[in-house]
C-alpha positions in Angstrom: 104.4 6.0 103.0 104.1 6.8 99.7 103.3 4.3 96.9 104.0 4.0 93.1 101.9 1.5 90.2 102.8 -1.5 89.1 101.1 -0.6 86.1 101.2 -4.1 84.1 100.9 -6.1 87.2 98.0 -4.0 88.7 99.2 -3.3 92.5 100.9 -0.9 94.5 104.4 -0.9 95.9 105.8 1.0 98.9 108.2 3.8 97.3 110.8 2.4 100.2 111.7 -1.0 100.3 114.0 -3.0 102.6 116.9 -4.3 101.6 117.9 -7.2 103.8 122.0 -6.8 103.2 122.9 -4.9 105.6 121.1 -6.3 108.6 121.8 -5.6 112.5 124.4 -8.3 113.3 126.6 -9.5 116.7 129.4 -11.6 117.3 128.8 -15.1 117.9 131.2 -16.8 120.5 133.7 -17.9 118.0 133.7 -14.6 116.9 131.6 -14.7 113.7 129.3 -12.2 112.8 125.4 -13.5 112.5 122.4 -11.6 111.9 120.9 -10.4 115.4 117.4 -12.1 114.6 115.5 -10.5 117.4 116.2 -6.8 116.2 116.3 -7.6 112.6 112.8 -9.3 112.8 111.7 -6.4 114.7 112.7 -4.0 112.3 111.3 -5.7 109.2 108.0 -6.0 111.0 108.0 -2.1 111.9 108.7 -1.4 108.4 105.6 -3.6 107.3 103.7 -2.1 110.1 104.5 1.4 108.9 103.0 0.7 105.2 106.5 -0.8 103.6 105.2 -3.6 101.4 108.1 -4.9 99.2 110.9 -7.1 101.0 114.4 -7.7 99.1 117.1 -10.4 99.9 119.5 -12.7 98.2 120.8 -16.4 98.7 124.4 -14.9 99.8 123.2 -12.2 102.1 125.0 -12.4 105.5 126.8 -15.4 104.2 123.0 -17.0 103.3 121.3 -16.1 107.0 119.5 -13.5 105.4 116.9 -15.4 104.1 115.9 -17.8 106.8 115.7 -14.9 108.9 113.2 -13.1 106.5 111.5 -16.1 106.6 111.0 -15.7 110.3 110.0 -12.5 110.1 107.1 -13.0 107.7 105.4 -15.6 109.7 101.9 -14.5 111.4 100.7 -12.7 108.8 103.1 -10.6 107.5 103.9 -12.5 104.1 100.4 -12.0 103.4 101.0 -7.8 103.4 104.1 -7.6 101.2 105.7 -8.5 97.9 109.5 -10.5 98.5 112.2 -10.7 96.1 114.8 -12.8 96.4 117.3 -13.9 93.5 119.4 -16.5 91.3 122.6 -17.0 92.4 124.0 -17.2 88.8 127.4 -17.7 89.4 126.8 -21.1 91.5 125.1 -22.7 88.1 126.5 -24.8 86.1 123.3 -26.7 84.2 120.0 -26.0 83.9 118.7 -28.4 86.7 120.9 -26.1 88.9 118.3 -23.3 88.8 115.6 -25.2 90.1 117.5 -26.7 92.7 119.0 -23.7 94.1 115.2 -21.7 93.7 113.6 -25.3 96.1 116.3 -24.8 98.6 115.1 -21.0 99.0 111.9 -21.8 99.2 112.7 -23.8 102.3 114.8 -21.5 103.8 111.8 -18.4 103.5 109.4 -21.2 104.6 107.2 -19.8 102.0 105.2 -21.1 98.6 106.3 -18.6 96.3 108.4 -16.0 95.2 106.9 -12.6 94.0 109.9 -10.8 92.4 112.6 -13.9 91.0 115.9 -12.2 90.1 118.8 -13.3 88.0 121.3 -11.7 90.6 123.7 -9.3 89.6 123.9 -9.8 85.8 127.1 -8.8 83.7 127.6 -10.0 80.2 129.4 -13.0 80.6 127.0 -14.5 83.1 124.1 -13.5 81.3 125.5 -15.5 78.1 126.6 -18.0 80.4 122.7 -18.5 82.1 121.0 -17.7 78.6 122.6 -20.5 76.7 122.1 -22.8 80.2 118.2 -22.3 79.1 117.8 -20.0 82.2 114.9 -17.9 80.6 112.9 -21.2 79.9 113.6 -21.8 83.1 111.9 -18.6 84.4 108.8 -19.3 82.1 108.5 -22.8 83.5 108.6 -21.7 87.3 105.7 -19.2 86.6 103.6 -22.0 85.1 104.3 -24.1 88.2 103.7 -21.1 90.4 107.3 -21.3 92.3 107.5 -17.4 91.3 105.3 -14.9 90.1 107.6 -12.4 88.7 110.9 -13.0 86.6 113.3 -10.2 87.0 116.6 -9.2 87.3 119.4 -6.8 88.8 122.4 -5.6 86.6 125.7 -4.6 87.2 127.7 -3.8 84.0 127.6 -0.9 81.2 124.0 0.2 79.5 124.5 -1.7 76.1 124.6 -4.8 78.0 121.6 -3.6 79.8 119.6 -2.7 76.6 120.4 -6.2 75.3 119.2 -8.1 78.7 116.4 -5.4 78.5 115.4 -6.3 74.7 115.9 -10.5 75.5 112.6 -11.4 77.4 109.7 -9.8 79.1 110.3 -8.9 82.2 108.3 -7.8 84.5 110.8 -5.6 86.6 114.6 -4.8 86.4 116.9 -3.7 89.7 119.8 -1.0 88.9 122.2 0.7 90.9 121.4 4.3 91.0 122.6 7.1 93.2 124.0 10.7 92.5 127.0 9.6 91.9 126.3 6.7 89.0 124.3 9.0 86.8 125.9 8.2 84.0 127.2 4.8 85.6 126.3 1.1 84.7 122.5 1.6 83.6 122.5 5.1 84.5 119.3 7.2 84.1 119.5 6.5 80.2 118.3 2.6 81.5 116.2 3.3 84.0 114.6 5.7 80.8 114.9 3.0 78.9 113.3 0.2 81.1 110.9 2.9 81.6 109.6 2.9 77.9 109.1 0.0 78.0 106.7 -0.9 80.6 109.0 -2.1 82.8 109.1 -1.5 86.6 112.8 -0.1 87.9 113.8 -1.1 91.0 117.1 1.0 92.6 119.7 -0.5 94.6 122.4 1.3 96.4 120.7 4.7 96.7 123.6 5.9 99.3 126.5 4.3 96.9 126.9 1.4 100.4 126.3 4.7 102.9 128.8 6.8 101.2 126.3 9.6 100.6 125.4 9.3 104.6 128.4 10.3 106.1 129.9 13.5 103.8 132.9 15.8 103.3 132.5 18.8 104.5 132.6 20.8 101.6 129.8 18.5 100.2 127.6 19.2 103.6 128.4 23.2 103.1 126.7 22.7 99.7 123.4 21.2 100.9 123.2 23.5 103.8 123.3 26.4 101.3 119.5 25.2 100.3 116.8 27.4 102.5 115.2 24.0 103.7 117.8 21.6 105.8 117.9 18.0 104.5 120.2 15.4 105.5 122.7 14.3 102.6 120.5 10.8 103.0 117.4 13.2 102.8 118.6 14.6 99.5 120.9 11.8 98.1 116.9 9.7 98.2 114.7 13.0 97.3 117.6 12.7 93.6 116.3 8.9 93.2 112.6 9.2 93.9 111.9 12.3 91.8 112.0 10.1 89.0 108.6 8.7 87.9 110.1 5.6 86.2 111.6 4.6 89.8 109.2 2.2 91.2 111.1 1.0 94.4 114.1 2.7 96.3 115.6 -0.1 98.5 117.5 0.9 101.4 119.8 -1.4 103.7 118.9 -0.3 107.3 121.1 -1.7 110.1 119.3 -0.2 112.8 116.2 0.8 114.5 117.2 4.6 113.7 117.9 4.5 110.4 114.5 2.8 109.4 112.3 5.2 111.3 114.8 7.9 110.0 114.1 6.0 106.3 110.1 6.0 107.2 110.3 9.9 107.5 112.1 10.8 104.8 109.4 8.4 102.7 106.3 10.1 103.8 107.0 12.8 101.5 108.2 10.6 98.5 106.6 12.3 95.3 107.7 11.9 91.8 108.9 15.4 90.1 108.9 17.1 93.2 112.6 18.6 92.7 112.9 22.3 91.6 114.9 23.6 89.3 117.1 25.1 92.2 117.2 22.0 93.4 118.6 20.1 90.8 121.3 22.9 90.4 122.4 22.3 93.9 122.3 18.3 93.2 125.1 19.1 89.8 127.5 21.4 92.6 127.6 18.2 94.5 128.0 15.8 91.8 130.4 18.2 90.5 132.3 18.7 93.5 132.6 14.8 94.0 134.1 14.5 90.9 136.6 16.9 90.7 138.0 14.6 93.7 138.8 11.6 91.2 142.2 11.5 90.9 142.0 9.0 88.1 140.1 8.7 85.3 140.2 5.1 85.2 137.1 3.4 83.0 137.7 0.0 84.1 138.0 -1.3 81.0 140.9 -3.2 82.0 143.1 -3.6 78.9 146.0 -3.1 81.4 145.4 -6.3 82.3 146.7 -8.8 83.4 150.0 -7.3 84.7 153.0 -9.1 84.5 153.6 -7.9 88.1 150.5 -8.7 89.0 149.4 -5.3 90.4 145.8 -4.6 90.5 146.1 -1.9 88.5 141.4 -1.0 87.8 141.5 -1.9 91.6 143.8 0.1 93.0 142.5 3.2 91.2 139.1 2.4 92.4 140.1 2.3 95.9 142.2 5.9 95.2 139.2 7.2 94.0 136.7 6.3 96.5 139.2 7.1 99.4 140.0 10.7 97.6 135.9 11.3 97.4 134.9 10.9 100.3 137.9 12.6 102.1 138.9 9.2 104.0 141.5 7.2 103.1 141.2 5.1 107.1 138.5 3.7 105.9 139.6 1.9 102.7 143.2 0.6 104.4 142.1 -2.8 105.0 141.7 -3.3 101.4 144.9 -1.9 100.4 146.4 -4.6 102.5 145.0 -7.4 101.3 146.4 -6.1 98.3 150.2 -6.0 99.8 149.2 -9.4 101.0 148.6 -10.7 98.2 151.7 -9.2 96.5 149.1 -7.0 94.1 149.9 -3.6 95.4 151.0 -0.2 93.5 154.6 -1.1 95.7 155.0 -4.2 93.1 155.2 -2.3 90.4 158.3 -2.2 88.1 157.5 0.6 85.7 158.0 -1.6 82.6 155.3 0.9 80.5 153.0 -2.1 78.9 149.8 -0.6 80.6 150.0 2.4 79.2 150.8 1.3 76.1 147.5 0.2 75.9 145.2 2.3 78.0 142.8 4.4 75.6 142.4 7.3 78.0 146.2 7.8 78.0 146.8 7.5 81.8 149.8 8.3 83.3 149.4 5.0 85.0 152.9 4.3 86.7 152.5 7.7 88.3 149.4 7.3 89.8 150.5 4.2 91.2 152.9 5.6 92.9 150.4 8.5 94.2 148.2 6.1 95.6 150.4 3.7 97.4 152.1 7.1 99.1 148.7 8.0 100.1 147.3 4.9 101.3 150.9 4.0 103.5 150.1 7.0 105.2 147.6 5.4 106.7 148.4 1.9 107.3 
């Protein structure tokens, strides 16, 4: 296992951190999914036994089941071997007292005395403004003094300008951002990674495989990867691009079975920064260009087109359409489109009023693209 140094805090973390959002599941008698506790605990402990020392969970993962299972996995001396991260569900807070109430519940569920990294979960402009007004920064300071948390942090899903504002607003001990070969310039992006690094704030990376989509690649993408003399799986290429950045402290991987875990352990055995050659970087650029060429609608999700008077979920439909096109896999997204149909929010409800096109900053032919998306999805329904 390769390790990165948290310079400000004087300890090393494994470059591979186990994300506990996609643990193995089984069906209960009533047909609902629940974590396969035995297998999940075995996997977490196997990872720790093989060098992983960073475990990430959150209040809502697996409908609240993740934290208790992680807590059980950390019994028998495993808690002392790792840094534990969990997250405050900021959307559930309405007053200052809610912060510590939820934290105490998490400490009980995890059955630990303190959290190493406590993150404000999935901050955006709106949630950041909300919790800031509720006094969340004072809460973080107070919890550090009480010893309930060691390091205040946040995870992030919004644009760079918002990220920049949050970074500059507090003495954060760490931040967590989404980054992968397709999100180089999305959300915080590489620009945010570099900015946090310039302020000596360690960065933890989530979604390095974009929810697993970069693992099972279309044939034309696979052909590009296979041009390189050293054969690597798409998973290894995706991880390699991320761990090449020296500012990255930990890369989270949400492993769902032992095979994935062992594969990740092998990949991260070689995870050193600044290791990609110019030829490798050129290859990644080819893959990025190919994926981008598959995007059907250049929608930026600015939402100027919303609300639609006919209730059509325009940006979401375009997001589904683009993803299905990029990964050449419309069947994988048909259930999401079916839900829109059931709610009366699918593209077929467009009455071509043109309100959306008149305000679109990108001058997108929204009506035509909605027709295309509807036709494509209904072919697989």
